[in-house]
Steps between C-alpha positions, in 0.01 A plus 500: 500500500556467127875418530448170689237391241734577216782316665280200567382498139860531373607202714206295376571580135875424548418171671253401222760576226763306691271198523416527136861503408564192718203325344643539146808323627826424328562178686605448859827647621776356276833413660776722366773303312288184560515190288206413283388245756513761784305742286235232422475405865433861594196494268317201663133592535496776239238505224564515129421858408843616608666268248277497200463878508879544539529286189273738314163318494190712560284214631566169680693231320660173603784662690740226617764608237439869571579423868826324420596785255418760767718320755784482247462867424521588861844330511614678190521169309297611201697810436830302542375240243504216762125436477220569254197721542210263397132464554467169317658201660627346168671834417695461826598140417608604149715783638676269754553237224646750252731653764616146586374538859243223485505183720282199465243401769703205646765722674504606862436880468670777692336808660432770247440272208193565298270187506258432214202264522300292259193399705338299224829326394424594141836679429340840533620726789215603721657677796818645642646581843823557686694230697545628854678185631549133443536283804467121567364434154240770516500822288346805671377759258335847502251547231279781381147425385460204733138551609535869396773555755875461537543176689753251621459150339701180509576215269715190503828522303431347157114540530360430155313839496832678495593598145849633572700791640644830389831595654570864571874580457 
């Protein structure tokens, strides 16, 4: 009689631990050998804790840059020196400018470019995301910290809220 109870308790404890591990999360399944756009796309719907805690923060912060950095890290781009690890959007812009991988906002971007935004048009970078595709004059992005989720967004090519692009080489 005692053995079935112990077995049931063991299963319950194991199940609870498994659910707790899943709840901590480390992002959705990431495609192996995926491009940064594919990695970002696999994260749609995820919340910010995965990204800001990966970066090293103990409490919530604005996490759009942490998300982009996390995606770059999943591809091995940070370790290879192809992309920066940054939590401040302006630091990302500065890195791409200094590495000569910066493009102005009036170009037609390609998938995998890092897109930076200046919502107030005051020459201060406010947000960052990843270009997923550009089609028929519309840029489709994946952005972290968009309503506290990873989301798809879209903008017209040349939209005046686009500050510029970082190119990963």
